[in-house]
N, CA, C and O atoms as a Maestro MAE file, in Angstrom:
{
 s_m_m2io_version
 :::
 2.0.0
}

f_m_ct {
 s_m_title
 :::
 protein
 m_atom[344] {
  # First column is atom index #
  i_m_mmod_type
  r_m_x_coord
  r_m_y_coord
  r_m_z_coord
  i_m_residue_number
  s_m_chain_name
  s_m_pdb_residue_name
  s_m_pdb_atom_name
  i_m_atomic_number
  :::
  1 25 93.059 87.617 91.852 1 A "UNK " " N  " 7
  2 3 92.474 87.447 91.233 1 A "UNK " " CA " 6
  3 2 92.096 86.864 93.045 1 A "UNK " " C  " 6
  4 15 91.794 85.678 93.173 1 A "UNK " " O  " 8
  5 25 92.138 87.629 94.128 2 A "UNK " " N  " 7
  6 3 91.623 87.600 94.830 2 A "UNK " " CA " 6
  7 2 90.112 89.397 95.282 2 A "UNK " " C  " 6
  8 15 89.326 89.662 96.191 2 A "UNK " " O  " 8
  9 25 90.653 90.212 93.653 3 A "UNK " " N  " 7
  10 3 90.510 91.156 93.098 3 A "UNK " " CA " 6
  11 2 88.305 90.461 92.529 3 A "UNK " " C  " 6
  12 15 87.125 90.807 92.570 3 A "UNK " " O  " 8
  13 25 89.148 89.468 92.140 4 A "UNK " " N  " 7
  14 3 88.223 89.327 90.956 4 A "UNK " " CA " 6
  15 2 87.188 88.422 92.217 4 A "UNK " " C  " 6
  16 15 86.005 88.711 92.398 4 A "UNK " " O  " 8
  17 25 88.058 87.101 93.139 5 A "UNK " " N  " 7
  18 3 86.552 86.513 94.163 5 A "UNK " " CA " 6
  19 2 85.777 87.581 94.288 5 A "UNK " " C  " 6
  20 15 84.679 87.701 93.744 5 A "UNK " " O  " 8
  21 25 86.628 88.889 95.435 6 A "UNK " " N  " 7
  22 3 85.938 89.412 96.046 6 A "UNK " " CA " 6
  23 2 84.822 90.492 95.859 6 A "UNK " " C  " 6
  24 15 84.082 90.955 96.727 6 A "UNK " " O  " 8
  25 25 84.870 90.763 94.630 7 A "UNK " " N  " 7
  26 3 83.885 92.421 94.130 7 A "UNK " " CA " 6
  27 2 83.786 91.188 92.934 7 A "UNK " " C  " 6
  28 15 84.712 91.716 92.318 7 A "UNK " " O  " 8
  29 25 83.528 90.258 92.268 8 A "UNK " " N  " 7
  30 3 82.612 90.001 91.006 8 A "UNK " " CA " 6
  31 2 83.051 91.017 89.448 8 A "UNK " " C  " 6
  32 15 82.076 91.287 88.747 8 A "UNK " " O  " 8
  33 25 84.247 91.469 89.019 9 A "UNK " " N  " 7
  34 3 83.699 92.878 88.354 9 A "UNK " " CA " 6
  35 2 83.244 92.086 87.073 9 A "UNK " " C  " 6
  36 15 83.409 90.950 86.629 9 A "UNK " " O  " 8
  37 25 82.551 93.307 86.670 10 A "UNK " " N  " 7
  38 3 82.796 92.601 85.315 10 A "UNK " " CA " 6
  39 2 84.053 93.378 84.124 10 A "UNK " " C  " 6
  40 15 84.340 92.752 83.103 10 A "UNK " " O  " 8
  41 25 84.713 94.771 84.415 11 A "UNK " " N  " 7
  42 3 85.283 94.798 83.969 11 A "UNK " " CA " 6
  43 2 86.634 94.004 84.887 11 A "UNK " " C  " 6
  44 15 86.199 93.233 85.743 11 A "UNK " " O  " 8
  45 25 88.133 94.087 84.824 12 A "UNK " " N  " 7
  46 3 88.624 94.632 86.052 12 A "UNK " " CA " 6
  47 2 90.457 95.325 84.369 12 A "UNK " " C  " 6
  48 15 90.357 95.067 83.169 12 A "UNK " " O  " 8
  49 25 91.402 95.912 84.856 13 A "UNK " " N  " 7
  50 3 92.631 95.984 84.046 13 A "UNK " " CA " 6
  51 2 93.711 96.626 85.294 13 A "UNK " " C  " 6
  52 15 93.678 97.765 85.758 13 A "UNK " " O  " 8
  53 25 94.865 95.261 85.738 14 A "UNK " " N  " 7
  54 3 95.844 95.949 86.343 14 A "UNK " " CA " 6
  55 2 97.381 95.975 85.518 14 A "UNK " " C  " 6
  56 15 98.054 95.259 84.775 14 A "UNK " " O  " 8
  57 25 97.418 96.931 85.999 15 A "UNK " " N  " 7
  58 3 98.523 98.258 84.827 15 A "UNK " " CA " 6
  59 2 100.045 97.635 86.685 15 A "UNK " " C  " 6
  60 15 99.902 97.577 87.906 15 A "UNK " " O  " 8
  61 25 100.959 97.416 85.927 16 A "UNK " " N  " 7
  62 3 102.461 97.545 86.377 16 A "UNK " " CA " 6
  63 2 102.985 98.834 85.414 16 A "UNK " " C  " 6
  64 15 103.064 99.093 84.213 16 A "UNK " " O  " 8
  65 25 103.470 99.848 87.463 17 A "UNK " " N  " 7
  66 3 103.709 100.666 86.769 17 A "UNK " " CA " 6
  67 2 105.295 100.250 87.717 17 A "UNK " " C  " 6
  68 15 105.844 101.352 87.687 17 A "UNK " " O  " 8
  69 25 105.907 99.659 88.207 18 A "UNK " " N  " 7
  70 3 107.452 100.172 88.744 18 A "UNK " " CA " 6
  71 2 108.517 100.612 87.864 18 A "UNK " " C  " 6
  72 15 109.456 101.331 88.207 18 A "UNK " " O  " 8
  73 25 108.280 100.056 86.517 19 A "UNK " " N  " 7
  74 3 109.636 99.988 86.215 19 A "UNK " " CA " 6
  75 2 109.500 101.825 86.121 19 A "UNK " " C  " 6
  76 15 110.502 102.476 85.827 19 A "UNK " " O  " 8
  77 25 108.710 102.233 86.288 20 A "UNK " " N  " 7
  78 3 108.982 104.297 85.992 20 A "UNK " " CA " 6
  79 2 109.024 104.441 86.672 20 A "UNK " " C  " 6
  80 15 108.983 105.644 86.933 20 A "UNK " " O  " 8
  81 25 109.152 103.510 87.812 21 A "UNK " " N  " 7
  82 3 109.290 104.388 89.699 21 A "UNK " " CA " 6
  83 2 111.374 103.732 90.298 21 A "UNK " " C  " 6
  84 15 112.037 103.930 91.316 21 A "UNK " " O  " 8
  85 25 111.598 103.099 89.216 22 A "UNK " " N  " 7
  86 3 112.662 102.396 89.816 22 A "UNK " " CA " 6
  87 2 113.928 103.651 90.256 22 A "UNK " " C  " 6
  88 15 114.606 104.228 89.406 22 A "UNK " " O  " 8
  89 25 114.052 103.912 91.898 23 A "UNK " " N  " 7
  90 3 115.520 104.603 92.288 23 A "UNK " " CA " 6
  91 2 114.180 105.667 92.881 23 A "UNK " " C  " 6
  92 15 114.422 106.755 92.359 23 A "UNK " " O  " 8
  93 25 113.229 105.768 93.513 24 A "UNK " " N  " 7
  94 3 112.464 106.252 93.852 24 A "UNK " " CA " 6
  95 2 112.383 106.018 94.794 24 A "UNK " " C  " 6
  96 15 112.782 104.948 95.255 24 A "UNK " " O  " 8
  97 25 111.374 107.689 96.013 25 A "UNK " " N  " 7
  98 3 111.196 106.924 97.437 25 A "UNK " " CA " 6
  99 2 110.364 106.374 97.210 25 A "UNK " " C  " 6
  100 15 109.644 106.612 96.240 25 A "UNK " " O  " 8
  101 25 110.103 105.046 98.394 26 A "UNK " " N  " 7
  102 3 109.142 104.173 98.616 26 A "UNK " " CA " 6
  103 2 109.115 102.709 97.752 26 A "UNK " " C  " 6
  104 15 108.184 101.920 97.917 26 A "UNK " " O  " 8
  105 25 110.555 102.349 96.544 27 A "UNK " " N  " 7
  106 3 111.182 101.653 96.579 27 A "UNK " " CA " 6
  107 2 111.939 101.421 96.861 27 A "UNK " " C  " 6
  108 15 112.185 100.442 96.157 27 A "UNK " " O  " 8
  109 25 113.339 101.658 97.969 28 A "UNK " " N  " 7
  110 3 114.568 101.671 97.764 28 A "UNK " " CA " 6
  111 2 115.173 100.768 99.115 28 A "UNK " " C  " 6
  112 15 115.350 101.120 100.281 28 A "UNK " " O  " 8
  113 25 115.417 99.393 98.396 29 A "UNK " " N  " 7
  114 3 115.870 98.378 98.490 29 A "UNK " " CA " 6
  115 2 114.818 97.171 98.417 29 A "UNK " " C  " 6
  116 15 115.179 96.249 99.149 29 A "UNK " " O  " 8
  117 25 113.641 96.922 97.753 30 A "UNK " " N  " 7
  118 3 113.116 96.564 96.524 30 A "UNK " " CA " 6
  119 2 113.472 96.151 95.257 30 A "UNK " " C  " 6
  120 15 114.510 96.461 94.671 30 A "UNK " " O  " 8
  121 25 112.268 95.189 94.702 31 A "UNK " " N  " 7
  122 3 112.705 94.480 93.850 31 A "UNK " " CA " 6
  123 2 112.120 93.383 93.183 31 A "UNK " " C  " 6
  124 15 112.193 92.154 93.190 31 A "UNK " " O  " 8
  125 25 110.898 95.199 92.022 32 A "UNK " " N  " 7
  126 3 110.468 94.331 91.686 32 A "UNK " " CA " 6
  127 2 108.177 95.538 91.736 32 A "UNK " " C  " 6
  128 15 107.997 96.711 91.408 32 A "UNK " " O  " 8
  129 25 107.153 94.591 92.217 33 A "UNK " " N  " 7
  130 3 106.153 95.698 91.733 33 A "UNK " " CA " 6
  131 2 106.305 96.178 92.768 33 A "UNK " " C  " 6
  132 15 106.870 95.543 93.659 33 A "UNK " " O  " 8
  133 25 105.742 97.729 93.004 34 A "UNK " " N  " 7
  134 3 105.915 98.883 93.921 34 A "UNK " " CA " 6
  135 2 104.729 99.518 92.792 34 A "UNK " " C  " 6
  136 15 103.954 99.398 93.741 34 A "UNK " " O  " 8
  137 25 104.273 99.812 92.201 35 A "UNK " " N  " 7
  138 3 102.849 100.277 91.246 35 A "UNK " " CA " 6
  139 2 102.669 100.233 90.371 35 A "UNK " " C  " 6
  140 15 103.194 100.287 89.259 35 A "UNK " " O  " 8
  141 25 100.958 100.002 91.307 36 A "UNK " " N  " 7
  142 3 99.694 99.807 90.158 36 A "UNK " " CA " 6
  143 2 98.744 100.762 89.379 36 A "UNK " " C  " 6
  144 15 99.166 101.861 89.739 36 A "UNK " " O  " 8
  145 25 98.008 100.928 88.772 37 A "UNK " " N  " 7
  146 3 96.869 101.344 88.211 37 A "UNK " " CA " 6
  147 2 95.946 100.879 88.239 37 A "UNK " " C  " 6
  148 15 95.844 100.549 87.058 37 A "UNK " " O  " 8
  149 25 94.723 100.410 88.897 38 A "UNK " " N  " 7
  150 3 94.003 99.529 88.755 38 A "UNK " " CA " 6
  151 2 92.417 99.564 88.011 38 A "UNK " " C  " 6
  152 15 91.504 99.628 88.835 38 A "UNK " " O  " 8
  153 25 92.094 99.539 86.894 39 A "UNK " " N  " 7
  154 3 90.031 99.595 86.785 39 A "UNK " " CA " 6
  155 2 89.817 99.042 87.376 39 A "UNK " " C  " 6
  156 15 90.602 98.421 88.093 39 A "UNK " " O  " 8
  157 25 88.455 98.973 87.383 40 A "UNK " " N  " 7
  158 3 87.246 97.683 87.706 40 A "UNK " " CA " 6
  159 2 86.200 98.642 88.044 40 A "UNK " " C  " 6
  160 15 86.439 99.784 88.436 40 A "UNK " " O  " 8
  161 25 85.136 98.192 87.895 41 A "UNK " " N  " 7
  162 3 83.714 98.157 87.643 41 A "UNK " " CA " 6
  163 2 82.670 96.531 88.164 41 A "UNK " " C  " 6
  164 15 82.160 95.573 87.583 41 A "UNK " " O  " 8
  165 25 82.802 97.013 89.511 42 A "UNK " " N  " 7
  166 3 81.760 95.836 89.823 42 A "UNK " " CA " 6
  167 2 80.059 96.809 90.704 42 A "UNK " " C  " 6
  168 15 79.876 97.953 91.119 42 A "UNK " " O  " 8
  169 25 79.345 95.782 90.632 43 A "UNK " " N  " 7
  170 3 78.360 95.516 90.817 43 A "UNK " " CA " 6
  171 2 78.273 95.894 92.485 43 A "UNK " " C  " 6
  172 15 77.494 96.747 92.912 43 A "UNK " " O  " 8
  173 25 79.142 95.167 93.292 44 A "UNK " " N  " 7
  174 3 79.358 96.341 94.453 44 A "UNK " " CA " 6
  175 2 79.577 96.577 94.951 44 A "UNK " " C  " 6
  176 15 79.761 96.077 96.061 44 A "UNK " " O  " 8
  177 25 79.941 98.596 94.166 45 A "UNK " " N  " 7
  178 3 80.288 99.174 93.992 45 A "UNK " " CA " 6
  179 2 78.754 100.559 94.751 45 A "UNK " " C  " 6
  180 15 78.559 101.622 95.341 45 A "UNK " " O  " 8
  181 25 78.305 99.717 94.281 46 A "UNK " " N  " 7
  182 3 76.347 100.362 93.720 46 A "UNK " " CA " 6
  183 2 76.728 100.628 95.730 46 A "UNK " " C  " 6
  184 15 77.177 100.031 96.709 46 A "UNK " " O  " 8
  185 25 75.993 102.301 95.193 47 A "UNK " " N  " 7
  186 3 76.068 102.728 96.977 47 A "UNK " " CA " 6
  187 2 76.469 103.004 97.474 47 A "UNK " " C  " 6
  188 15 76.022 103.204 98.603 47 A "UNK " " O  " 8
  189 25 77.648 103.275 97.148 48 A "UNK " " N  " 7
  190 3 79.183 103.196 98.127 48 A "UNK " " CA " 6
  191 2 79.638 104.766 97.128 48 A "UNK " " C  " 6
  192 15 79.459 105.138 95.968 48 A "UNK " " O  " 8
  193 25 80.112 105.172 98.019 49 A "UNK " " N  " 7
  194 3 80.900 106.817 97.797 49 A "UNK " " CA " 6
  195 2 82.337 105.906 97.336 49 A "UNK " " C  " 6
  196 15 82.758 104.757 97.464 49 A "UNK " " O  " 8
  197 25 82.826 107.345 96.656 50 A "UNK " " N  " 7
  198 3 84.473 106.762 96.010 50 A "UNK " " CA " 6
  199 2 85.625 106.128 97.767 50 A "UNK " " C  " 6
  200 15 86.472 105.269 98.011 50 A "UNK " " O  " 8
  201 25 84.888 107.238 98.524 51 A "UNK " " N  " 7
  202 3 86.176 107.265 98.608 51 A "UNK " " CA " 6
  203 2 85.695 105.392 99.668 51 A "UNK " " C  " 6
  204 15 86.811 104.878 99.738 51 A "UNK " " O  " 8
  205 25 84.750 104.449 100.325 52 A "UNK " " N  " 7
  206 3 84.600 103.590 100.428 52 A "UNK " " CA " 6
  207 2 83.862 102.586 99.476 52 A "UNK " " C  " 6
  208 15 82.885 101.878 99.720 52 A "UNK " " O  " 8
  209 25 84.771 102.750 98.043 53 A "UNK " " N  " 7
  210 3 85.234 101.898 97.444 53 A "UNK " " CA " 6
  211 2 86.372 101.127 97.134 53 A "UNK " " C  " 6
  212 15 86.730 99.978 96.872 53 A "UNK " " O  " 8
  213 25 87.051 103.055 97.382 54 A "UNK " " N  " 7
  214 3 88.508 101.771 97.962 54 A "UNK " " CA " 6
  215 2 89.163 101.322 98.980 54 A "UNK " " C  " 6
  216 15 90.209 100.673 98.971 54 A "UNK " " O  " 8
  217 25 88.227 101.851 100.310 55 A "UNK " " N  " 7
  218 3 88.811 101.292 101.147 55 A "UNK " " CA " 6
  219 2 88.536 99.661 101.107 55 A "UNK " " C  " 6
  220 15 88.942 98.740 101.816 55 A "UNK " " O  " 8
  221 25 87.661 99.721 99.956 56 A "UNK " " N  " 7
  222 3 87.024 98.185 99.779 56 A "UNK " " CA " 6
  223 2 88.219 97.395 100.081 56 A "UNK " " C  " 6
  224 15 88.626 96.664 100.984 56 A "UNK " " O  " 8
  225 25 88.946 98.233 97.983 57 A "UNK " " N  " 7
  226 3 89.818 97.624 97.534 57 A "UNK " " CA " 6
  227 2 90.613 97.445 98.466 57 A "UNK " " C  " 6
  228 15 91.114 96.326 98.355 57 A "UNK " " O  " 8
  229 25 90.958 97.950 99.273 58 A "UNK " " N  " 7
  230 3 91.810 97.841 100.373 58 A "UNK " " CA " 6
  231 2 92.143 96.950 101.280 58 A "UNK " " C  " 6
  232 15 93.065 96.134 101.300 58 A "UNK " " O  " 8
  233 25 91.107 97.240 102.205 59 A "UNK " " N  " 7
  234 3 90.697 95.634 102.482 59 A "UNK " " CA " 6
  235 2 91.577 94.225 102.423 59 A "UNK " " C  " 6
  236 15 92.363 93.479 103.008 59 A "UNK " " O  " 8
  237 25 90.370 94.617 100.591 60 A "UNK " " N  " 7
  238 3 91.043 92.730 99.865 60 A "UNK " " CA " 6
  239 2 92.447 92.428 99.345 60 A "UNK " " C  " 6
  240 15 92.992 91.364 99.050 60 A "UNK " " O  " 8
  241 25 92.906 93.831 99.324 61 A "UNK " " N  " 7
  242 3 94.205 93.431 99.577 61 A "UNK " " CA " 6
  243 2 95.198 93.896 100.683 61 A "UNK " " C  " 6
  244 15 96.280 94.366 100.332 61 A "UNK " " O  " 8
  245 25 94.894 93.792 101.954 62 A "UNK " " N  " 7
  246 3 94.769 94.183 102.924 62 A "UNK " " CA " 6
  247 2 96.669 93.914 102.905 62 A "UNK " " C  " 6
  248 15 97.359 94.784 103.437 62 A "UNK " " O  " 8
  249 25 97.410 92.583 102.214 63 A "UNK " " N  " 7
  250 3 98.805 92.009 102.493 63 A "UNK " " CA " 6
  251 2 100.314 92.199 101.627 63 A "UNK " " C  " 6
  252 15 101.527 91.992 101.598 63 A "UNK " " O  " 8
  253 25 98.787 92.931 100.788 64 A "UNK " " N  " 7
  254 3 99.660 93.229 99.534 64 A "UNK " " CA " 6
  255 2 99.857 94.615 99.918 64 A "UNK " " C  " 6
  256 15 101.052 94.658 99.626 64 A "UNK " " O  " 8
  257 25 99.716 95.256 100.154 65 A "UNK " " N  " 7
  258 3 99.662 96.414 100.322 65 A "UNK " " CA " 6
  259 2 100.975 96.367 101.516 65 A "UNK " " C  " 6
  260 15 101.998 97.037 101.378 65 A "UNK " " O  " 8
  261 25 100.785 95.679 102.394 66 A "UNK " " N  " 7
  262 3 101.866 96.050 103.503 66 A "UNK " " CA " 6
  263 2 103.284 96.008 103.002 66 A "UNK " " C  " 6
  264 15 103.887 95.156 102.348 66 A "UNK " " O  " 8
  265 25 103.806 97.709 103.724 67 A "UNK " " N  " 7
  266 3 104.318 97.943 102.467 67 A "UNK " " CA " 6
  267 2 106.382 97.432 103.765 67 A "UNK " " C  " 6
  268 15 107.594 97.483 103.557 67 A "UNK " " O  " 8
  269 25 105.439 97.029 104.933 68 A "UNK " " N  " 7
  270 3 106.770 97.054 105.615 68 A "UNK " " CA " 6
  271 2 107.023 95.662 105.543 68 A "UNK " " C  " 6
  272 15 107.464 95.380 106.657 68 A "UNK " " O  " 8
  273 25 106.961 93.742 104.251 69 A "UNK " " N  " 7
  274 3 106.995 93.617 103.867 69 A "UNK " " CA " 6
  275 2 107.427 93.518 102.059 69 A "UNK " " C  " 6
  276 15 107.372 92.629 101.210 69 A "UNK " " O  " 8
  277 25 107.654 94.268 102.073 70 A "UNK " " N  " 7
  278 3 107.433 94.592 100.380 70 A "UNK " " CA " 6
  279 2 106.852 94.962 99.845 70 A "UNK " " C  " 6
  280 15 107.327 95.158 98.727 70 A "UNK " " O  " 8
  281 25 105.290 95.438 100.027 71 A "UNK " " N  " 7
  282 3 104.213 95.206 99.196 71 A "UNK " " CA " 6
  283 2 104.650 96.255 98.330 71 A "UNK " " C  " 6
  284 15 105.690 96.720 97.864 71 A "UNK " " O  " 8
  285 25 102.876 96.504 98.307 72 A "UNK " " N  " 7
  286 3 102.799 97.037 97.175 72 A "UNK " " CA " 6
  287 2 102.732 99.722 97.203 72 A "UNK " " C  " 6
  288 15 101.960 100.671 97.345 72 A "UNK " " O  " 8
  289 25 103.822 99.459 97.010 73 A "UNK " " N  " 7
  290 3 103.852 101.627 97.372 73 A "UNK " " CA " 6
  291 2 103.349 102.730 97.138 73 A "UNK " " C  " 6
  292 15 103.518 103.783 97.752 73 A "UNK " " O  " 8
  293 25 102.208 102.352 95.528 74 A "UNK " " N  " 7
  294 3 101.235 102.744 95.535 74 A "UNK " " CA " 6
  295 2 100.221 102.589 94.350 74 A "UNK " " C  " 6
  296 15 100.571 102.574 93.170 74 A "UNK " " O  " 8
  297 25 99.582 102.533 94.565 75 A "UNK " " N  " 7
  298 3 97.521 101.906 94.102 75 A "UNK " " CA " 6
  299 2 97.096 103.310 93.365 75 A "UNK " " C  " 6
  300 15 96.744 104.165 94.177 75 A "UNK " " O  " 8
  301 25 97.065 103.640 92.263 76 A "UNK " " N  " 7
  302 3 95.693 104.380 91.256 76 A "UNK " " CA " 6
  303 2 94.639 103.430 91.288 76 A "UNK " " C  " 6
  304 15 94.767 102.479 90.517 76 A "UNK " " O  " 8
  305 25 93.401 103.477 92.163 77 A "UNK " " N  " 7
  306 3 92.303 103.177 91.966 77 A "UNK " " CA " 6
  307 2 90.696 103.860 90.891 77 A "UNK " " C  " 6
  308 15 89.787 104.635 91.190 77 A "UNK " " O  " 8
  309 25 91.025 103.080 89.617 78 A "UNK " " N  " 7
  310 3 89.526 103.928 89.532 78 A "UNK " " CA " 6
  311 2 88.409 102.622 89.802 78 A "UNK " " C  " 6
  312 15 88.515 101.467 89.389 78 A "UNK " " O  " 8
  313 25 87.585 103.073 90.432 79 A "UNK " " N  " 7
  314 3 86.163 101.769 91.030 79 A "UNK " " CA " 6
  315 2 85.088 102.462 91.193 79 A "UNK " " C  " 6
  316 15 84.608 103.099 92.130 79 A "UNK " " O  " 8
  317 25 84.564 102.069 89.342 80 A "UNK " " N  " 7
  318 3 82.485 102.520 89.028 80 A "UNK " " CA " 6
  319 2 82.501 101.016 89.385 80 A "UNK " " C  " 6
  320 15 83.180 100.092 89.833 80 A "UNK " " O  " 8
  321 25 80.904 101.511 88.722 81 A "UNK " " N  " 7
  322 3 80.207 100.596 89.277 81 A "UNK " " CA " 6
  323 2 79.414 100.704 87.035 81 A "UNK " " C  " 6
  324 15 79.197 101.631 86.254 81 A "UNK " " O  " 8
  325 25 79.326 99.615 86.987 82 A "UNK " " N  " 7
  326 3 78.447 99.427 85.174 82 A "UNK " " CA " 6
  327 2 78.191 100.223 84.646 82 A "UNK " " C  " 6
  328 15 78.599 100.554 83.533 82 A "UNK " " O  " 8
  329 25 76.772 101.194 85.929 83 A "UNK " " N  " 7
  330 3 76.171 102.194 85.438 83 A "UNK " " CA " 6
  331 2 76.576 103.385 84.387 83 A "UNK " " C  " 6
  332 15 76.194 103.843 83.310 83 A "UNK " " O  " 8
  333 25 77.804 103.643 85.583 84 A "UNK " " N  " 7
  334 3 79.248 104.583 85.520 84 A "UNK " " CA " 6
  335 2 79.735 104.017 84.598 84 A "UNK " " C  " 6
  336 15 80.210 104.868 83.845 84 A "UNK " " O  " 8
  337 25 79.949 102.640 84.075 85 A "UNK " " N  " 7
  338 3 81.179 103.194 83.298 85 A "UNK " " CA " 6
  339 2 80.093 103.150 81.576 85 A "UNK " " C  " 6
  340 15 80.424 102.783 80.448 85 A "UNK " " O  " 8
  341 25 79.254 103.500 81.915 86 A "UNK " " N  " 7
  342 3 79.011 103.466 80.601 86 A "UNK " " CA " 6
  343 2 78.624 104.455 79.436 86 A "UNK " " C  " 6
  344 15 78.479 104.032 78.289 86 A "UNK " " O  " 8
  :::
 }
 m_bond[343] {
  # First column is bond index #
  i_m_from
  i_m_to
  i_m_order
  :::
  1 1 2 1
  2 2 3 1
  3 3 4 2
  4 3 5 1
  5 5 6 1
  6 6 7 1
  7 7 8 2
  8 7 9 1
  9 9 10 1
  10 10 11 1
  11 11 12 2
  12 11 13 1
  13 13 14 1
  14 14 15 1
  15 15 16 2
  16 15 17 1
  17 17 18 1
  18 18 19 1
  19 19 20 2
  20 19 21 1
  21 21 22 1
  22 22 23 1
  23 23 24 2
  24 23 25 1
  25 25 26 1
  26 26 27 1
  27 27 28 2
  28 27 29 1
  29 29 30 1
  30 30 31 1
  31 31 32 2
  32 31 33 1
  33 33 34 1
  34 34 35 1
  35 35 36 2
  36 35 37 1
  37 37 38 1
  38 38 39 1
  39 39 40 2
  40 39 41 1
  41 41 42 1
  42 42 43 1
  43 43 44 2
  44 43 45 1
  45 45 46 1
  46 46 47 1
  47 47 48 2
  48 47 49 1
  49 49 50 1
  50 50 51 1
  51 51 52 2
  52 51 53 1
  53 53 54 1
  54 54 55 1
  55 55 56 2
  56 55 57 1
  57 57 58 1
  58 58 59 1
  59 59 60 2
  60 59 61 1
  61 61 62 1
  62 62 63 1
  63 63 64 2
  64 63 65 1
  65 65 66 1
  66 66 67 1
  67 67 68 2
  68 67 69 1
  69 69 70 1
  70 70 71 1
  71 71 72 2
  72 71 73 1
  73 73 74 1
  74 74 75 1
  75 75 76 2
  76 75 77 1
  77 77 78 1
  78 78 79 1
  79 79 80 2
  80 79 81 1
  81 81 82 1
  82 82 83 1
  83 83 84 2
  84 83 85 1
  85 85 86 1
  86 86 87 1
  87 87 88 2
  88 87 89 1
  89 89 90 1
  90 90 91 1
  91 91 92 2
  92 91 93 1
  93 93 94 1
  94 94 95 1
  95 95 96 2
  96 95 97 1
  97 97 98 1
  98 98 99 1
  99 99 100 2
  100 99 101 1
  101 101 102 1
  102 102 103 1
  103 103 104 2
  104 103 105 1
  105 105 106 1
  106 106 107 1
  107 107 108 2
  108 107 109 1
  109 109 110 1
  110 110 111 1
  111 111 112 2
  112 111 113 1
  113 113 114 1
  114 114 115 1
  115 115 116 2
  116 115 117 1
  117 117 118 1
  118 118 119 1
  119 119 120 2
  120 119 121 1
  121 121 122 1
  122 122 123 1
  123 123 124 2
  124 123 125 1
  125 125 126 1
  126 126 127 1
  127 127 128 2
  128 127 129 1
  129 129 130 1
  130 130 131 1
  131 131 132 2
  132 131 133 1
  133 133 134 1
  134 134 135 1
  135 135 136 2
  136 135 137 1
  137 137 138 1
  138 138 139 1
  139 139 140 2
  140 139 141 1
  141 141 142 1
  142 142 143 1
  143 143 144 2
  144 143 145 1
  145 145 146 1
  146 146 147 1
  147 147 148 2
  148 147 149 1
  149 149 150 1
  150 150 151 1
  151 151 152 2
  152 151 153 1
  153 153 154 1
  154 154 155 1
  155 155 156 2
  156 155 157 1
  157 157 158 1
  158 158 159 1
  159 159 160 2
  160 159 161 1
  161 161 162 1
  162 162 163 1
  163 163 164 2
  164 163 165 1
  165 165 166 1
  166 166 167 1
  167 167 168 2
  168 167 169 1
  169 169 170 1
  170 170 171 1
  171 171 172 2
  172 171 173 1
  173 173 174 1
  174 174 175 1
  175 175 176 2
  176 175 177 1
  177 177 178 1
  178 178 179 1
  179 179 180 2
  180 179 181 1
  181 181 182 1
  182 182 183 1
  183 183 184 2
  184 183 185 1
  185 185 186 1
  186 186 187 1
  187 187 188 2
  188 187 189 1
  189 189 190 1
  190 190 191 1
  191 191 192 2
  192 191 193 1
  193 193 194 1
  194 194 195 1
  195 195 196 2
  196 195 197 1
  197 197 198 1
  198 198 199 1
  199 199 200 2
  200 199 201 1
  201 201 202 1
  202 202 203 1
  203 203 204 2
  204 203 205 1
  205 205 206 1
  206 206 207 1
  207 207 208 2
  208 207 209 1
  209 209 210 1
  210 210 211 1
  211 211 212 2
  212 211 213 1
  213 213 214 1
  214 214 215 1
  215 215 216 2
  216 215 217 1
  217 217 218 1
  218 218 219 1
  219 219 220 2
  220 219 221 1
  221 221 222 1
  222 222 223 1
  223 223 224 2
  224 223 225 1
  225 225 226 1
  226 226 227 1
  227 227 228 2
  228 227 229 1
  229 229 230 1
  230 230 231 1
  231 231 232 2
  232 231 233 1
  233 233 234 1
  234 234 235 1
  235 235 236 2
  236 235 237 1
  237 237 238 1
  238 238 239 1
  239 239 240 2
  240 239 241 1
  241 241 242 1
  242 242 243 1
  243 243 244 2
  244 243 245 1
  245 245 246 1
  246 246 247 1
  247 247 248 2
  248 247 249 1
  249 249 250 1
  250 250 251 1
  251 251 252 2
  252 251 253 1
  253 253 254 1
  254 254 255 1
  255 255 256 2
  256 255 257 1
  257 257 258 1
  258 258 259 1
  259 259 260 2
  260 259 261 1
  261 261 262 1
  262 262 263 1
  263 263 264 2
  264 263 265 1
  265 265 266 1
  266 266 267 1
  267 267 268 2
  268 267 269 1
  269 269 270 1
  270 270 271 1
  271 271 272 2
  272 271 273 1
  273 273 274 1
  274 274 275 1
  275 275 276 2
  276 275 277 1
  277 277 278 1
  278 278 279 1
  279 279 280 2
  280 279 281 1
  281 281 282 1
  282 282 283 1
  283 283 284 2
  284 283 285 1
  285 285 286 1
  286 286 287 1
  287 287 288 2
  288 287 289 1
  289 289 290 1
  290 290 291 1
  291 291 292 2
  292 291 293 1
  293 293 294 1
  294 294 295 1
  295 295 296 2
  296 295 297 1
  297 297 298 1
  298 298 299 1
  299 299 300 2
  300 299 301 1
  301 301 302 1
  302 302 303 1
  303 303 304 2
  304 303 305 1
  305 305 306 1
  306 306 307 1
  307 307 308 2
  308 307 309 1
  309 309 310 1
  310 310 311 1
  311 311 312 2
  312 311 313 1
  313 313 314 1
  314 314 315 1
  315 315 316 2
  316 315 317 1
  317 317 318 1
  318 318 319 1
  319 319 320 2
  320 319 321 1
  321 321 322 1
  322 322 323 1
  323 323 324 2
  324 323 325 1
  325 325 326 1
  326 326 327 1
  327 327 328 2
  328 327 329 1
  329 329 330 1
  330 330 331 1
  331 331 332 2
  332 331 333 1
  333 333 334 1
  334 334 335 1
  335 335 336 2
  336 335 337 1
  337 337 338 1
  338 338 339 1
  339 339 340 2
  340 339 341 1
  341 341 342 1
  342 342 343 1
  343 343 344 2
  :::
 }
}
């Protein structure tokens, strides 16, 4: 919801791969959602390099990425503009 509100994407898909990483480093003591893949298409990315796009997403998900509070351990991001998604 945070991503949809902030980025107003034309496409968004979030896939949870946590089950493939049970017991791996970074998941010790955590039960649940730790590994995700994000595919998002938004006009908001126009003129931004890939690193800046990722930084924008991390800023939006700051609380969710806080690993000290059981947050997301790994997030694979594909962030495109609508023109790049054609």
